C-alpha positions as CSV (number, residue, x, y, z in Angstrom):
1,M,-0.1,-0.3,-0.1
2,K,1.1,3.3,-0.5
3,V,0.8,5.8,2.0
4,A,0.9,10.0,1.8
5,L,1.2,12.4,5.0
6,I,-0.6,16.0,3.8
7,T,1.0,18.9,6.1
8,T,1.9,22.3,6.2
9,L,4.6,21.5,9.2
10,P,7.3,19.6,7.4
11,G,10.2,19.7,10.6
12,L,7.6,17.8,13.3
13,S,9.9,14.8,14.3
14,E,6.0,13.2,14.7
15,N,6.5,13.3,10.7
16,D,9.5,10.6,10.6
17,R,8.0,8.6,13.5
18,I,4.8,8.4,11.1
19,K,7.1,7.5,8.2
20,E,9.0,5.0,10.3
21,E,6.0,2.7,11.2
22,V,4.4,3.0,7.8
23,E,7.4,1.1,6.3
24,K,7.8,-0.8,9.6
25,L,4.2,-1.8,9.1
26,G,5.4,-2.6,4.7
27,H,4.3,-0.3,3.4
28,E,5.3,3.0,0.7
29,F,5.7,6.8,2.5
30,K,5.6,9.7,0.4
31,L,5.7,13.2,2.8
32,I,3.7,15.8,1.0
33,D,4.7,19.3,2.1
34,L,1.8,22.1,1.4
35,A,3.7,24.9,3.7
36,E,4.2,26.8,1.0
37,F,1.3,25.2,-1.4
38,E,1.9,26.2,-4.8
39,F,-0.7,24.9,-7.5
40,V,-1.5,25.6,-11.2
41,L,-4.9,25.4,-12.6
42,D,-5.1,25.0,-16.0
43,E,-8.0,23.0,-18.2
44,K,-6.6,20.2,-16.4
45,G,-7.6,20.5,-13.7
46,L,-5.1,21.0,-10.2
47,A,-1.7,20.6,-10.3
48,I,0.5,20.5,-7.3
49,E,4.4,19.8,-7.9
50,G,5.6,16.7,-7.0
51,F,1.4,15.3,-5.8
52,N,-0.2,12.8,-7.8
53,P,-3.5,11.3,-5.1
54,E,-4.3,8.7,-7.1
55,L,-0.6,7.1,-6.7
56,F,-2.1,6.7,-3.0
57,D,-4.5,4.3,-1.5
58,S,-4.5,6.0,1.4
59,I,-3.9,10.1,3.1
60,I,-3.0,10.9,6.2
61,V,-3.9,14.9,6.9
62,R,-1.4,16.2,9.5
63,G,-0.9,18.9,10.8
64,I,-2.6,22.1,8.6
65,F,-1.6,25.4,9.4
66,A,-1.2,27.5,6.1
67,A,-4.1,27.6,3.1
68,V,-6.1,25.5,5.9
69,K,-9.7,26.6,3.8
70,P,-8.0,25.8,0.3
71,I,-6.4,22.6,1.3
72,S,-9.5,22.0,2.8
73,V,-11.5,21.6,-0.3
74,I,-8.8,19.7,-1.9
75,V,-8.8,16.7,0.8
76,E,-13.1,16.9,0.4
77,S,-12.0,17.2,-4.0
78,L,-10.2,13.7,-3.1
79,R,-12.1,11.8,-0.3
80,N,-15.2,12.3,-3.4
81,K,-13.1,10.9,-6.0
82,G,-13.1,7.2,-3.9
83,I,-9.6,8.2,-2.1
84,K,-9.2,6.9,1.2
85,V,-8.1,10.0,3.7
86,F,-7.8,10.1,7.4
87,D,-8.4,13.7,8.2
88,N,-9.6,13.3,11.8
89,N,-12.5,15.9,11.0
90,F,-10.1,18.7,9.4
91,I,-13.0,19.2,6.7
92,E,-15.1,19.6,9.0
93,H,-13.3,21.7,11.1
94,K,-11.6,23.4,8.4
95,Y,-9.2,25.0,11.1
96,S,-6.9,23.5,13.4
97,I,-6.4,26.0,16.4
98,D,-10.0,27.6,16.7
99,K,-9.2,27.5,21.1
100,V,-13.2,29.6,21.2
101,T,-14.6,27.2,19.2
102,D,-13.9,24.0,20.9
103,L,-14.5,25.9,24.1
104,I,-18.1,26.3,22.7
105,K,-18.1,22.8,21.8
106,L,-16.6,21.5,25.7
107,S,-19.5,23.5,27.2
108,I,-22.3,22.7,25.1
109,A,-21.6,18.6,26.0
110,G,-21.3,19.8,29.8
111,I,-17.9,19.9,30.4
112,S,-16.5,21.4,32.8
113,I,-14.3,24.6,31.6
114,P,-12.3,27.2,33.5
115,K,-15.0,30.1,34.1
116,S,-14.0,32.3,30.0
117,S,-15.0,35.2,28.7
118,Y,-14.2,36.5,24.8
119,S,-15.0,40.0,23.8
120,R,-13.6,41.5,20.6
121,D,-13.2,44.9,22.4
122,F,-10.1,45.6,24.4
123,D,-12.3,48.3,26.0
124,H,-15.1,45.3,27.4
125,Y,-11.6,43.7,29.4
126,T,-11.3,45.2,33.0
127,K,-15.0,45.2,33.3
128,I,-14.7,40.9,32.5
129,A,-11.9,41.0,34.4
130,N,-13.2,41.4,37.6
131,E,-16.6,39.7,37.1
132,I,-13.9,36.8,36.5
133,G,-11.3,38.1,39.8
134,Y,-7.9,38.0,39.9
135,P,-5.2,36.5,39.3
136,L,-7.1,35.3,35.5
137,I,-5.3,34.0,32.0
138,V,-5.1,36.2,29.0
139,K,-4.4,34.0,26.2
140,S,-4.5,34.0,22.4
141,T,-7.0,31.6,20.5
142,R,-5.1,31.1,17.6
143,A,-1.8,29.9,19.4
144,G,-0.2,27.6,20.5
145,K,2.9,25.9,23.1
146,G,1.8,28.1,25.5
147,A,2.3,31.2,23.4
148,W,0.9,34.6,23.8
149,V,-0.7,33.5,27.5
150,Y,-0.2,35.4,30.6
151,K,-1.2,35.7,33.8
152,V,-2.8,38.1,35.4
153,G,-2.8,39.9,39.2
154,S,-4.4,43.2,38.7
155,D,-6.4,45.9,36.2
156,D,-2.5,47.7,36.2
157,E,-1.5,44.4,34.8
158,L,-3.8,43.5,31.8
159,T,-3.6,47.2,31.0
160,S,-0.1,46.7,30.9
161,T,-0.7,43.0,29.1
162,I,-2.9,44.9,26.4
163,E,-0.4,47.7,25.5
164,E,1.7,45.4,25.2
165,V,-0.1,42.5,22.0
166,E,-1.3,46.0,20.8
167,K,2.6,47.2,20.1
168,E,2.9,43.9,18.2
169,G,-0.8,44.1,16.3
170,K,-2.9,41.9,17.8
171,T,-6.6,42.8,18.3
172,A,-9.3,41.6,20.8
173,K,-10.7,39.2,18.9
174,G,-7.6,37.0,19.0
175,F,-7.7,36.6,23.0
176,L,-10.2,35.1,25.7
177,L,-10.1,35.4,29.4
178,Q,-10.1,32.4,31.3
179,E,-10.2,31.8,35.3
180,F,-7.0,30.6,36.9
181,I,-7.6,27.5,38.6
182,D,-5.0,26.4,40.7
183,Y,-3.8,23.3,40.4
184,E,-2.5,20.0,41.6
185,H,-1.3,18.4,38.4
186,D,-1.7,19.7,35.1
187,L,-2.1,16.7,33.3
188,R,-1.5,16.2,28.9
189,C,-3.8,13.6,27.9
190,L,-3.1,12.4,24.3
191,V,-6.0,10.3,23.0
192,I,-6.4,7.9,20.1
193,G,-9.4,6.0,19.8
194,D,-10.1,4.7,23.2
195,D,-6.4,4.8,24.1
196,V,-5.3,7.6,26.7
197,F,-1.7,8.1,27.3
198,T,-1.2,10.8,29.6
199,M,2.2,12.9,31.5
200,K,2.0,15.1,34.2
201,R,3.4,18.7,33.3
202,I,6.0,20.4,35.4
203,P,6.3,24.5,34.5
204,A,9.7,25.6,34.7
205,K,10.8,27.7,37.7
206,G,9.3,30.6,38.0
207,E,6.7,30.2,35.4
208,F,3.7,29.2,35.3
209,R,3.3,27.8,32.4
210,A,3.6,23.8,32.1
211,N,4.1,23.5,28.8
212,F,6.9,21.1,27.5
213,S,8.3,23.6,25.2
214,L,8.9,26.4,27.3
215,G,11.5,24.4,29.8
216,G,9.0,23.0,31.9
217,A,8.9,18.7,32.8
218,V,7.0,15.7,32.1
219,E,6.7,12.7,33.6
220,P,4.7,9.8,33.9
221,F,0.9,10.1,35.1
222,D,-1.2,7.2,36.2
223,L,-5.0,8.4,35.1
224,S,-7.9,7.1,36.6
225,E,-10.6,5.2,34.6
226,S,-13.2,7.9,35.3
227,D,-10.5,10.9,34.1
228,K,-9.8,8.6,30.7
229,V,-13.8,8.7,30.4
230,L,-13.5,12.5,31.1
231,A,-10.6,13.2,27.6
232,I,-12.6,10.2,25.8
233,K,-15.3,13.0,26.2
234,S,-13.6,15.6,25.5
235,L,-12.1,14.6,22.9
236,K,-15.4,13.9,20.6
237,A,-17.2,16.9,21.8
238,V,-14.9,18.4,20.1
239,G,-15.5,16.0,17.2
240,M,-12.1,14.5,16.6
241,S,-10.7,10.6,17.0
242,I,-6.7,11.9,17.9
243,G,-6.2,14.7,20.2
244,G,-4.0,16.1,23.0
245,V,-6.7,16.6,26.1
246,D,-5.4,19.0,28.3
247,I,-6.9,18.3,32.1
248,L,-6.1,20.7,35.3
249,I,-6.9,18.9,38.4
250,A,-7.8,21.7,40.8
251,K,-6.6,21.7,45.0
252,D,-10.0,20.8,45.4
253,K,-9.8,17.8,42.9
254,K,-12.7,19.5,40.5
255,R,-11.3,18.2,36.8
256,Y,-11.4,20.9,34.3
257,I,-10.7,20.8,30.4
258,L,-8.3,23.6,29.8
259,E,-8.4,22.6,26.2
260,V,-8.4,20.5,23.1
261,N,-5.0,20.1,20.8
262,H,-5.9,18.7,16.9
263,T,-2.4,18.6,16.4
264,A,-1.0,16.7,20.1
265,G,2.7,16.1,19.2
266,F,3.4,12.5,20.5
267,V,7.0,12.4,20.7
268,G,7.7,13.5,23.8
269,M,4.6,11.6,25.5
270,E,6.6,8.6,23.8
271,E,9.7,9.6,25.4
272,A,7.8,10.1,29.0
273,T,5.5,6.9,28.9
274,G,7.9,4.3,26.9
275,K,5.2,3.3,24.4
276,N,5.7,2.9,21.2
277,I,2.6,5.4,20.8
278,G,3.6,6.2,16.7
279,K,2.6,2.9,15.6
280,V,-1.1,3.0,17.6
281,F,-1.8,6.7,15.8
282,V,-0.5,4.8,12.2
283,K,-2.5,1.8,12.9
284,H,-6.1,4.0,14.1
285,A,-5.0,6.7,10.8
286,L,-5.1,3.3,8.7
287,Q,-8.0,1.8,10.2
288,N,-10.6,5.4,9.9
289,T,-9.6,6.2,6.4
290,K,-12.6,6.9,4.4
């Protein structure tokens, strides 16, 4: 079988692991890099250099962060032609990061999330912040890996944060305000179908964000059965079968879903758990093409 991986993030370590596991299963593999998304349209139709979809039996779509809408149209057309595609519901979502939409989906599903507010006007932030209470979190709705996330402790700090992001050309519609949870455990749960892999994230000294990319440490965590059910339920609420679910266990033991990551890395999880997650990913993707 010939398998293609379509992505706009060709440098991810996960791409190498997917290639490795696809080839271990005896299949051929090709990475299709659409980061620059160069194409030609003529009387013959759409042509993308180096990519003839009809040469592949199965196509995996992962990590689309550029040209999202046109690529989703192309992926949908491949499926309509009868080509087997696993896209983790990318065609339906047409986004890779949209924390506002995901939080709404989680809330509708009755899943506990930190108290959150959204406004497209920075002038409304002080009133919202006082309703939520300090300290609180101001976070980007479209960035990952802890980028553009601030812990704010007062009106003055909030004003300074707004001034800082405005200097960078950011607007209010790109942020949301969220209750700060005094947590005991910050967990990343990687859900692949019914399999759940978990690691505890530990912030670096002097840092409130626990992201591994910001110098945080990770260690295995024995997740309870009820929390596994919560992680799977949260992923299904957003509408995917693979994703990273961030669970905060507060000091009062209450569980909160912080967010759901559509393109969760698994190499770090493999290192933390010692498990071959790449194999689980590839098998799930190939078994769930449609």
